[in-house]
C-alpha positions in Angstrom: -17.8 -16.0 -31.5 -17.7 -18.5 -28.7 -17.1 -16.1 -25.8 -17.0 -18.9 -23.1 -14.1 -20.6 -25.1 -12.2 -17.4 -25.1 -12.6 -17.1 -21.3 -11.5 -20.7 -20.9 -8.3 -20.0 -22.8 -7.6 -16.8 -20.8 -8.1 -18.6 -17.5 -6.2 -21.7 -18.5 -3.2 -19.5 -19.4 -3.1 -18.2 -15.8 -3.3 -21.7 -14.4 -0.6 -23.0 -16.7 1.8 -20.2 -15.7 1.0 -20.7 -12.0 -0.5 -17.2 -11.8 -4.1 -18.0 -11.2 -5.2 -16.2 -8.0 -7.8 -17.6 -5.5 -9.7 -15.9 -2.8 -9.0 -17.2 0.7 -12.2 -17.1 2.8 -11.1 -15.8 6.2 -13.0 -14.3 9.1 -11.1 -12.0 11.4 -12.0 -12.2 15.0 -12.1 -9.0 17.0 -9.2 -8.9 19.5 -7.5 -12.0 18.1 -5.8 -10.7 15.0 -3.5 -12.0 13.4 -5.5 -15.2 14.2 -8.5 -15.8 12.0 -10.8 -18.5 10.8 -10.3 -20.0 7.3 -13.3 -21.7 5.7 -11.8 -24.4 3.3 -13.4 -25.1 -0.1 -15.0 -28.1 1.6 -16.6 -25.9 4.1 -14.4 -26.9 7.1 -13.4 -24.1 9.5 -9.7 -24.0 10.5 -7.7 -21.6 12.8 -5.0 -19.8 10.9 -2.4 -17.0 11.4 -2.5 -14.2 8.8 1.1 -13.2 7.7 0.3 -11.0 4.7 -2.2 -8.5 5.9 -1.8 -4.8 5.4 -3.2 -3.9 8.8 0.4 -3.4 9.8 -0.2 -2.1 13.3 -3.4 -4.0 14.2 -5.4 -0.8 14.2 -8.3 -2.5 12.6 -9.2 -4.0 15.9 -8.0 -1.2 18.2 -10.7 0.0 20.8 -10.1 3.6 19.9 -11.1 2.9 16.3 -14.0 0.6 17.1 -15.5 3.0 19.7 -15.4 5.9 17.2 -17.1 3.7 14.5 -19.8 2.5 16.9 -20.5 6.0 18.1 -20.8 7.3 14.5 -22.9 4.4 13.3 -25.3 4.9 16.2 -25.5 8.6 15.5 -25.8 8.6 11.7 -26.6 5.2 10.4 -24.8 3.2 7.7 -24.1 5.1 4.4 -23.3 8.7 3.6 -26.3 9.0 1.3 -24.5 10.6 -1.7 -21.5 12.1 -3.3 -19.5 14.7 -1.5 -21.2 17.4 -3.7 -24.7 16.0 -3.0 -25.4 15.4 0.7 -22.4 13.1 1.2 -20.2 15.5 3.2 -20.6 15.2 6.9 -18.8 16.4 10.0 -17.0 13.1 10.0 -15.5 13.5 6.6 -14.4 17.1 7.4 -12.9 16.0 10.7 -10.9 13.2 8.9 -9.6 15.6 6.2 -8.5 18.0 9.0 -6.6 15.2 10.7 -4.9 14.3 7.4 -3.9 17.8 6.4 -2.5 18.3 9.9 -0.6 15.0 9.7 1.2 16.0 6.6 1.6 19.7 7.4 -0.5 20.7 4.3 -3.2 23.3 4.0 -5.9 20.7 3.0 -6.6 17.1 2.3 -9.1 15.5 0.0 -10.7 12.2 0.9 -11.4 9.4 -1.7 -12.9 5.9 -1.4 -9.5 4.3 -1.8 -5.9 5.3 -2.4 -6.2 3.6 -5.8 -9.0 6.0 -6.7 -7.1 8.9 -5.2 -4.0 8.2 -7.4 -6.1 7.4 -10.5 -8.4 10.4 -10.2 -5.7 12.9 -9.3 -3.1 11.9 -11.8 -5.6 11.6 -14.7 -6.9 15.1 -13.8 -3.7 17.1 -13.5 -3.1 17.6 -17.3 -6.5 19.3 -17.4 -5.3 21.7 -14.8 -1.8 22.1 -16.4 -2.1 21.8 -20.2 1.0 20.2 -21.7 2.0 18.6 -18.4 4.7 16.0 -18.7 4.7 13.3 -15.9 7.9 11.5 -15.0 7.0 8.2 -13.4 9.2 5.7 -11.6 9.3 2.4 -13.3 8.0 0.5 -10.2 5.1 2.8 -9.4 1.8 1.4 -8.2 -0.7 0.2 -10.8 -3.0 2.9 -9.7 -0.4 5.6 -10.6 0.3 3.9 -13.9 -3.4 3.8 -14.7 -4.0 7.4 -13.8 -1.0 8.6 -15.9 -2.1 6.4 -18.8 -5.6 7.8 -18.8 -4.8 11.4 -18.6 -4.0 11.9 -22.2 -0.8 13.9 -21.5 2.8 13.2 -22.0 4.5 10.6 -19.8 8.1 9.5 -19.3 9.2 6.4 -17.4 12.6 6.6 -15.6 14.5 3.6 -14.2 13.6 2.8 -10.6 15.2 5.2 -8.2 17.7 6.2 -10.9 18.4 9.9 -10.6 20.8 10.0 -13.5 18.2 8.5 -15.8 15.5 10.9 -14.5 17.8 13.9 -15.0 18.7 12.8 -18.5 15.0 12.4 -19.5 13.9 15.7 -17.9 16.8 17.6 -19.6 15.7 16.4 -23.0 12.2 17.9 -22.7 11.1 21.5 -23.3 12.3 23.5 -20.3 9.1 25.6 -20.4 6.7 22.6 -20.3 5.0 22.0 -17.0 6.4 18.9 -15.3 5.6 16.5 -12.4 7.6 13.7 -10.9 5.5 10.8 -9.6 7.1 8.3 -7.2 6.6 6.3 -4.1 8.2 6.5 -0.7 8.3 2.8 0.1 8.1 0.3 -2.7 6.0 -2.5 -1.3 7.4 -5.5 -3.2 11.1 -5.0 -2.3 10.6 -2.7 0.6 13.1 -0.1 -0.6 12.9 3.6 -0.2 12.9 6.5 -2.7 15.6 9.2 -2.6 13.1 11.8 -1.7 15.5 14.7 -1.1 17.4 14.2 -4.4 14.1 13.9 -6.3 12.9 17.2 -4.7 16.2 18.8 -5.7 15.7 17.7 -9.3 12.2 19.0 -9.2 13.4 22.4 -8.0 16.1 22.5 -10.7 13.6 21.8 -13.5 10.6 23.7 -12.0 8.6 20.5 -11.5 5.8 19.5 -9.1 6.3 16.4 -6.9 3.7 13.7 -6.3 4.6 11.0 -3.7 2.6 7.8 -2.9 3.1 7.1 0.8 0.5 4.3 1.2 2.9 1.8 2.7 4.5 4.4 4.9 1.7 6.5 6.5 1.2 5.5 10.1 4.4 3.6 10.0 7.2 6.2 9.8 7.8 9.7 11.1 7.4 11.0 14.6 3.6 11.3 14.0 3.1 8.6 11.4 3.3 11.1 8.4 5.4 8.7 6.4 8.9 8.8 5.0 8.7 12.4 3.9 7.8 13.4 7.5 10.6 11.1 8.9 13.1 12.8 6.7 11.8 16.3 7.3 10.8 16.7 3.6 7.0 16.8 3.6 7.1 20.6 3.0 9.0 20.0 -0.3 6.5 17.5 -1.7 3.5 19.2 -3.5 1.0 16.3 -3.4 1.1 13.4 -0.9 -1.1 10.4 -1.5 -1.9 8.1 1.4 -4.3 5.3 2.4 -6.4 4.6 5.4 -6.6 0.9 4.7 -3.2 -0.3 5.8 -1.5 1.0 8.9 -4.6 3.0 9.9 -6.6 -0.2 9.7 -9.8 1.1 8.1 -10.6 2.1 4.5 -10.2 5.0 2.1 -7.5 7.1 0.5 -6.6 10.7 0.2 -4.3 13.4 -1.1 -2.8 16.2 1.0 -1.7 19.4 -0.8 -2.2 23.1 -1.0 -5.8 24.4 -0.6 -5.8 25.5 -4.3 -4.6 22.1 -5.5 -7.2 20.2 -3.5 -9.9 22.6 -4.6 -9.0 22.1 -8.2 -8.9 18.3 -8.0 -12.1 18.3 -6.1 -13.7 20.4 -8.8 -12.4 18.6 -11.9 -11.7 14.9 -11.1 -14.7 12.7 -12.2 -13.4 9.9 -9.8 -14.1 12.3 -6.9 -17.2 14.1 -8.2 -19.2 11.1 -9.2 -18.4 8.6 -6.4 -20.5 8.2 -3.2 -18.4 9.2 -0.2 -17.3 6.7 2.4 -19.7 5.9 5.2 -19.5 8.3 8.2 -18.6 5.5 10.6 -15.6 4.6 8.4 -14.5 8.2 8.3 -14.9 8.4 12.1 -12.8 5.3 12.7 -10.1 6.5 10.3 -9.9 9.9 12.0 -9.6 8.2 15.4 -6.8 6.0 14.1 -4.9 8.8 12.5 -5.2 10.9 15.7 -4.1 8.0 17.9 -1.0 7.1 15.8 0.2 10.7 15.9 1.0 10.2 19.6 1.8 6.5 19.7 5.3 5.7 18.7 5.3 2.3 20.5 3.3 0.5 17.9 5.7 1.7 15.1 8.7 0.6 17.2 7.2 -2.8 17.9 6.4 -3.4 14.3 9.9 -2.5 13.2 11.3 -4.8 15.9 9.2 -7.7 14.7 10.3 -7.2 11.1 14.0 -7.1 12.1 13.6 -10.3 14.1 11.9 -12.2 11.2 14.5 -11.0 8.7 17.4 -12.0 11.0 15.9 -15.5 11.6 15.2 -16.2 8.0 18.6 -14.9 7.0 20.1 -17.2 9.6 18.5 -20.2 7.8 19.9 -19.1 4.5 16.6 -18.1 3.0 16.8 -15.5 0.3 15.1 -12.4 1.7 15.3 -8.8 0.5 16.2 -6.3 3.3 16.2 -2.6 2.6 15.5 -1.7 6.2 11.7 -1.3 5.9 8.9 -3.1 7.6 8.3 -5.4 4.6 9.9 -8.9 4.4 10.0 -10.3 0.9 11.2 -14.0 0.6 12.2 -14.7 -3.0 11.2 -18.1 -4.4 11.8 -17.3 -8.0 9.2 -19.6 -9.6 5.4 -19.1 -9.8 4.6 -22.8 -9.3 6.8 -23.2 -6.3 5.6 -19.9 -4.8 2.0 -21.1 -5.1 2.9 -24.5 -3.7 4.6 -23.0 -0.7 1.6 -20.8 0.0 -0.8 -23.7 -0.3 1.3 -25.9 2.0 1.8 -23.2 4.6 -2.0 -22.7 4.7 -3.2 -26.3 4.5 -0.5 -28.0 6.6 0.6 -25.3 9.0 -2.3 -22.9 9.3 -0.4 -19.9 8.1 -1.7 -17.6 5.4 0.7 -15.7 3.1 -0.4 -14.9 -0.4 2.0 -15.7 -3.3 3.2 -12.7 -5.3 3.7 -13.5 -9.0 3.9 -11.7 -12.3 2.7 -9.1 -13.3 2.9 -7.7 -9.7 6.7 -8.6 -9.7 9.0 -9.4 -12.6 9.1 -13.1 -13.8 11.8 -14.9 -11.9 11.4 -12.9 -8.7 8.2 -14.5 -7.5 7.9 -14.3 -3.7 6.1 -14.6 -0.5 5.7 -11.2 1.2 5.4 -11.2 5.0 4.2 -8.3 7.0 4.8 -8.9 10.7 3.0 -6.7 13.1 3.1 -5.9 16.8 0.4 -8.5 17.4 2.5 -11.4 15.9 4.1 -12.8 19.1 7.1 -15.1 19.7 4.9 -18.2 19.4 3.6 -17.2 15.9 7.1 -16.2 14.9 8.7 -19.5 16.0 6.0 -21.5 14.2 6.4 -19.6 10.9 10.2 -19.9 10.9 10.1 -23.6 11.6 7.5 -24.2 8.9 9.5 -22.2 6.3 12.7 -24.1 7.1 10.9 -27.4 6.7 9.1 -26.5 3.5 12.2 -25.0 1.9 14.0 -28.3 2.4 10.9 -30.3 1.3 10.7 -28.3 -2.0 14.6 -28.5 -2.5 14.9 -24.8 -2.9 18.2 -23.0 -2.9 19.6 -21.4 0.3 22.2 -18.7 0.6 25.7 -19.6 1.8 26.0 -18.9 5.5 29.0 -17.2 6.9 31.2 -19.1 9.3 
């Protein structure tokens, strides 16, 4: 078999469909985010503004985080030296887990190298802990949740996105004595909409099911201490397992679950994705712990981010540009065609020095391709003005449709 030819066909298909993804070589500068340096394919360095980063609050450059990381690095060196079971558990890891369990009001938290691994490892392990487990998964759940559920060898059911009637119908059709778990997200990152957490918890109580919520786009961002949508709505105590990330609003790296002590102990003891993975570096754990602690008492950054998102939505809507607005911090601008989406992204970067990655199938359904903006407290009026002006110009240049404006 000509393996190279097969690879050529697979890659050409992505190019033809406008779905081929490229890495943008950028260098963040401490204290200057969202500004960065882009190294072009020709090796030229250009100043750009990043509009699609997940460092929602700019904590990746916050002095509190950097000071904690420097101190830990100087004290311990670079890596952890092993898995959590074999020399890779340090005071920094335990301190971070304590901050996270406190954040969510849970007995314990369990740290992973990423939220993807936390989802995958936990959801693929649960059927070993609860034989016969049926997992009910929202149709728009993260790829990591889908992969974990797929690999667990247990029963799974997919319910229509945020559709409680469909979820009830599916659950009612199953054996009432079978162990059950409902897996869903709090904020769905592509549309920026919220899950009906209370209603899902009510259904879980009715059918005797566990609940598993992915809060990766909400931790640090919502709630009086940054505990996410469940904390904001006073529902964290009703959710059995909370998944979160340290790589978005907290600005560092890593993922975790927060749950009962027994649940964390069981996952820690049975999940291969936890057992056989080297733990995150102590300096990373120290920076993440400092970030979590800081955001527990700093509402200003959350308020400023929400304000920036509202301003951008209002201005884009005023130009008739087709945004989706569910009231979250995410600003999706629908283009509806993969080629045009890629073209807009390229022109914003090359002609205007603004970086926003195109979002195409399979991340979103075909026909809903988009640019996804994540304004932050460090995107100022100058950056906002430049972005809105560029989008207005490029939308006209590409002859894309605008919504009808009132009045």
